GUBA-396248 format. One record per residue (C-alpha): x, y, z; residue number from 0; residue in one letter. Coordinates in nm, 2 decimals. Layout:
R       x       y       z  num  residuo
R       X       Y       Z  NUM        A
...
END
This chain:
R       x       y       z  num  residuo
R    5.21   -0.72   -1.61    0        M
R    5.45   -0.80   -1.33    1        N
R    5.68   -1.10   -1.33    2        R
R    5.50   -1.29   -1.07    3        G
R    5.18   -1.27   -1.25    4        E
R    5.34   -1.37   -1.58    5        L
R    5.51   -1.66   -1.41    6        R
R    5.18   -1.78   -1.27    7        S
R    5.03   -1.77   -1.63    8        W
R    5.33   -1.95   -1.77    9        I
R    5.31   -2.23   -1.50   10        E
R    4.95   -2.28   -1.57   11        D
R    4.99   -2.29   -1.94   12        A
R    5.29   -2.54   -1.92   13        L
R    5.09   -2.75   -1.68   14        A
R    4.80   -2.77   -1.93   15        R
R    5.04   -2.84   -2.22   16        S
R    5.19   -3.12   -2.03   17        E
R    4.84   -3.27   -1.93   18        R
R    4.71   -3.24   -2.29   19        D
R    5.02   -3.43   -2.42   20        A
R    4.96   -3.70   -2.16   21        R
R    4.59   -3.73   -2.25   22        E
R    4.68   -3.77   -2.61   23        R
R    4.93   -4.04   -2.51   24        G
R    5.22   -3.84   -2.65   25        E
R    5.58   -3.86   -2.51   26        T
R    5.82   -3.62   -2.63   27        V
R    6.18   -3.70   -2.54   28        A
R    6.39   -3.38   -2.49   29        R
R    6.15   -3.13   -2.66   30        P
R    6.33   -2.81   -2.81   31        S
R    6.30   -2.48   -2.64   32        V
R    6.11   -2.35   -2.94   33        E
R    5.85   -2.64   -2.90   34        E
R    5.80   -2.57   -2.54   35        I
R    5.76   -2.19   -2.59   36        V
R    5.52   -2.26   -2.88   37        D
R    5.32   -2.49   -2.65   38        A
R    5.31   -2.24   -2.37   39        V
R    5.25   -1.93   -2.59   40        W
R    4.95   -2.10   -2.75   41        G
R    4.78   -2.17   -2.42   42        R
R    4.82   -1.82   -2.28   43        L
R    4.51   -1.61   -2.29   44        P
R    4.50   -1.35   -2.57   45        L
R    4.50   -1.06   -2.33   46        E
R    4.83   -1.20   -2.18   47        V
R    4.98   -1.24   -2.52   48        R
R    4.91   -0.89   -2.60   49        R
R    5.10   -0.76   -2.30   50        Q
R    5.41   -0.97   -2.33   51        V
R    5.65   -1.09   -2.59   52        T
R    5.77   -1.45   -2.67   53        R
R    6.10   -1.36   -2.54   54        A
R    5.94   -1.27   -2.20   55        Q
R    5.77   -1.61   -2.19   56        V
R    6.09   -1.78   -2.28   57        Q
R    6.27   -1.60   -2.00   58        A
R    6.00   -1.70   -1.76   59        G
R    6.03   -2.06   -1.86   60        L
R    6.40   -2.03   -1.80   61        T
R    6.34   -1.89   -1.45   62        V
R    6.09   -2.17   -1.37   63        L
R    6.34   -2.43   -1.49   64        T
R    6.62   -2.29   -1.28   65        A
R    6.39   -2.26   -0.97   66        L
R    6.27   -2.62   -1.02   67        G
R    6.64   -2.74   -1.05   68        G
R    6.73   -2.55   -0.73   69        A
R    6.44   -2.70   -0.55   70        A
R    6.53   -3.05   -0.66   71        R
R    6.89   -3.00   -0.55   72        S
R    6.78   -2.87   -0.22   73        A
R    6.56   -3.18   -0.17   74        R
R    6.85   -3.40   -0.26   75        E
R    7.07   -3.22   -0.03   76        D
R    6.82   -3.30    0.25   77        R
R    6.81   -3.67    0.14   78        G
R    6.45   -3.64    0.01   79        G
R    6.53   -3.78   -0.33   80        I
R    6.75   -4.06   -0.44   81        T
R    6.86   -4.07   -0.79   82        T
R    7.00   -4.42   -0.81   83        G
R    7.34   -4.31   -0.93   84        M
END
C-alpha cells in the first residue's frame, strides 16, 4: 500500500473517530498519542490493518498533523485566521 492511499484511510478513520466522539457527547482534552492511534487503528478496515503496522499508522498521523499545522500557518500568514493573541 502506498503512502497516499494509507494517508487517505487514516484521514477517513480519524474523521469517523472524531464524529463518533461528538455524537456520544465526549470531549477529550489533549488525548494521548496512543489513544489517537488506537482510535484510528480500530476504524481501519481489516485488509488495511493486515498490510500496515501500527507504527506506519502513527507515522501517517504525524504527517497529517504536520501538514495541518503547515496549512494553518500558511492561512495565518495570509491573514485568513486570527488567533486573538
